[in-house]
C-alpha positions, -999 to 999 in steps of 0.1 A, spaced: -111 -571 -325 -92 -558 -355 -70 -528 -347 -80 -495 -363 -57 -483 -391 -39 -451 -381 -27 -423 -403 9 -431 -393 4 -467 -407 -6 -453 -441 23 -428 -439 49 -455 -432 38 -477 -460 41 -449 -485 71 -431 -471 54 -398 -465 46 -378 -434 15 -382 -413 6 -346 -420 7 -352 -457 -17 -382 -453 -41 -361 -432 -41 -333 -458 -46 -357 -487 -76 -375 -470 -92 -341 -466 -86 -332 -503 -63 -304 -495 -48 -286 -526 -15 -284 -507 -9 -320 -517 -5 -329 -554 -35 -346 -570 -15 -377 -579 -2 -380 -544 -37 -376 -530 -50 -404 -552 -21 -427 -542 -27 -420 -505 -65 -425 -508 -60 -458 -526 -36 -471 -499 -60 -460 -472 -88 -479 -488 -66 -510 -492 -57 -509 -455 -93 -504 -445 -89 -469 -430 -121 -451 -419 -120 -414 -414 -127 -406 -377 -151 -376 -380 -154 -373 -342 -117 -370 -336 -114 -345 -365 -142 -324 -350 -123 -321 -317 -93 -307 -336 -112 -283 -359 -144 -275 -339 -163 -286 -370 -182 -319 -373 -188 -316 -411 -225 -324 -404 -253 -301 -418 -289 -305 -408 -317 -301 -434 -353 -300 -423 -383 -296 -447 -420 -302 -448 -421 -335 -467 -394 -350 -490 -422 -368 -509 -430 -334 -524 -408 -332 -556 -404 -295 -549 -383 -303 -519 -366 -331 -537 -352 -307 -563 -340 -283 -536 -323 -311 -517 -305 -324 -548 -290 -289 -552 -281 -287 -515 -264 -321 -516 -244 -312 -548 -231 -280 -532 -223 -296 -498 -205 -325 -516 -180 -300 -530 -170 -292 -495 -171 -329 -483 -200 -320 -460 -226 -346 -449 -262 -337 -443 -288 -353 -420 -324 -349 -433 -356 -347 -414 -393 -341 -424 -413 -320 -399 -447 -324 -416 -455 -290 -402 -450 -302 -366 -432 -276 -347 -423 -301 -319 -408 -325 -344 -388 -298 -359 -376 -285 -325 -365 -321 -315 -345 -323 -347 -327 -290 -340 -320 -301 -304 -306 -334 -316 -285 -317 -342 -270 -294 -315 -262 -325 -294 -244 -341 -324 -224 -309 -328 -239 -300 -362 -222 -272 -380 -254 -255 -393 -290 -261 -404 -310 -254 -436 -347 -254 -430 -381 -247 -445 -398 -239 -412 -429 -256 -400 -462 -236 -398 -462 -218 -365 -424 -218 -360 -416 -192 -334 -384 -171 -340 -371 -185 -307 -367 -219 -322 -343 -206 -349 -325 -185 -323 -319 -216 -303 -296 -229 -330 -281 -195 -337 -274 -187 -300 -256 -221 -297 -232 -214 -325 -252 -233 -352 -261 -209 -380 -295 -213 -397 -305 -206 -433 -342 -206 -443 -356 -218 -476 -390 -215 -493 -407 -199 -462 -400 -168 -442 -405 -161 -405 -413 -125 -394 -389 -109 -369 -359 -131 -377 -326 -118 -391 -311 -148 -409 -306 -153 -446 -337 -166 -464 -337 -180 -499 -369 -185 -518 -388 -177 -550 -406 -144 -554 -440 -160 -549 -462 -129 -553 -445 -121 -586 -446 -157 -598 -483 -161 -593 -490 -128 -609 -472 -141 -640 -496 -171 -641 -527 -150 -635 -517 -124 -661 -511 -152 -686 -547 -163 -681 -560 -128 -683 -542 -123 -715 -560 -153 -729 -593 -136 -722 -602 -153 -689 -620 -131 -664 -634 -157 -639 -603 -172 -625 -602 -194 -594 -572 -199 -571 -569 -235 -559 -548 -246 -530 -525 -231 -504 -529 -217 -469 -525 -183 -453 -506 -199 -425 -473 -197 -445 -456 -168 -460 -457 -187 -493 -494 -190 -492 -500 -154 -483 -476 -141 -510 -491 -163 -537 -526 -152 -529 -515 -116 -529 -499 -120 -563 -532 -134 -576 -552 -105 -561 -527 -79 -574 -529 -92 -610 -568 -92 -610 -569 -57 -596 -544 -44 -621 -567 -58 -649 -597 -42 -632 -612 -76 -624 -632 -78 -592 -616 -101 -566 -642 -126 -556 -633 -145 -523 -657 -172 -534 -633 -181 -562 -606 -191 -537 -604 -228 -528 -578 -230 -500 -563 -261 -486 -550 -285 -513 -512 -289 -516 -511 -324 -532 -523 -343 -563 -550 -359 -542 -561 -326 -528 -562 -311 -563 -582 -341 -576 -607 -338 -548 -610 -300 -553 -622 -305 -589 -658 -312 -577 -658 -280 -557 -642 -260 -586 -667 -273 -612 -697 -267 -590 -688 -230 -583 -718 -208 -592 -694 -183 -608 -684 -210 -634 -647 -202 -635 -630 -208 -669 -595 -210 -655 -576 -220 -623 -544 -207 -609 -531 -236 -587 -509 -235 -556 -484 -258 -572 -479 -283 -600 -491 -312 -578 -524 -295 -572 -527 -285 -608 -521 -321 -621 -546 -334 -596 -572 -308 -606 -567 -316 -643 -573 -353 -636 -605 -344 -618 -616 -321 -646 -610 -348 -671 -628 -373 -650 -659 -350 -652 -657 -352 -690 -640 -319 -697 -607 -313 -715 -581 -293 -695 -565 -267 -717 -595 -265 -740 -626 -264 -717 -608 -251 -686 -573 -236 -684 -551 -246 -656 -517 -233 -644 -493 -248 -619 -464 -235 -600 -428 -249 -595 -422 -264 -630 -415 -299 -616 -401 -325 -640 -436 -340 -642 -451 -308 -654 -437 -311 -689 -449 -347 -694 -483 -343 -678 -514 -347 -701 -518 -321 -712 -484 -306 -706 -487 -281 -677 -484 -244 -681 -466 -234 -650 -441 -211 -633 -404 -221 -627 -397 -212 -591 -359 -217 -590 -357 -247 -567 -322 -256 -578 -310 -220 -573 -327 -218 -539 -309 -250 -527 -276 -241 -542 -277 -205 -528 -287 -217 -493 -260 -243 -491 -234 -219 -504 -245 -192 -479 -242 -216 -450 -207 -228 -461 -196 -192 -465 -209 -183 -431 -190 -213 -416 -158 -202 -433 -160 -167 -419 -177 -147 -446 -212 -134 -440 -242 -136 -464 -264 -106 -458 -294 -114 -436 -329 -110 -449 -348 -123 -479 -330 -132 -511 -356 -137 -539 -352 -159 -569 -371 -144 -599 -397 -169 -613 -402 -175 -650 -433 -185 -670 -434 -218 -688 -463 -219 -713 -475 -253 -724 -508 -270 -734 -529 -268 -702 -540 -232 -710 -558 -218 -740 -580 -189 -751 -614 -183 -734 -642 -204 -748 -671 -179 -746 -696 -206 -736 -675 -215 -706 -678 -249 -690 -709 -267 -678 -710 -272 -641 -707 -309 -631 
């Protein structure tokens, strides 16, 4: 078996100290950039592999961050993860990703495994039903936790997410301003803080405009394109004949628009539809989707930075840090047609 290349071997071949090699391989500014590059090039040529386990014994840091979310197939989380990765890369941190699919047990197993691996911290969008004790398991074992997208009551850790109530009120107010009065809300669940806050924002906007809140205009459940598409039949058959829909997210909105189009109606002309998140797909949908930017990149960047700061000794204030959403008006919404739509 080939012998492992040691720091001392690299140092001898370049005529520098072992300490200088160690600092250079960790990108320390104490070593000149040209010297760092020369040492890294020599390390690669000799086949040197950084021993993370040995380094963690010296520094009490593994350089490993855990990230657990509902489902990476949802582009909303993909955009957050891209920002997290970019921020962690700056500090040469590696992250391990897990999807919990709203399984508390799967999420708990990931946290326990991360603790066994000596993870430095965890960033998580908690599964539905997560008890505070599961987060405290990490915190009490020296692994700080940062929450994203969803909140958990009774927990004092930093939480970064969009202001969901305000954001949905922006979308609802936009439709009201176009003359719509019978506005459905499609998708979401009261089992998450996100779902509760978004529904409350919808309700608040209606009440402020003196529009009666009709529980029959809420179609809970869908969170995907397929769910939105399937909800179109329900939406179009509602006896109230809604002329507009505020959707849980962009995926639901795009699916709903496809279902509306399948029924022979034109989204944006016959029925106005808003999304939420402003995913990349929203701008290129047909019609282009009016939606709300929810600050995914800012959520990811802020969460990663807060964790790194916490690990370095500074302390991000606990509690909820809200990113202010912004409206993106496109083609999927338009003025009220006084004849409304014909039920399918």
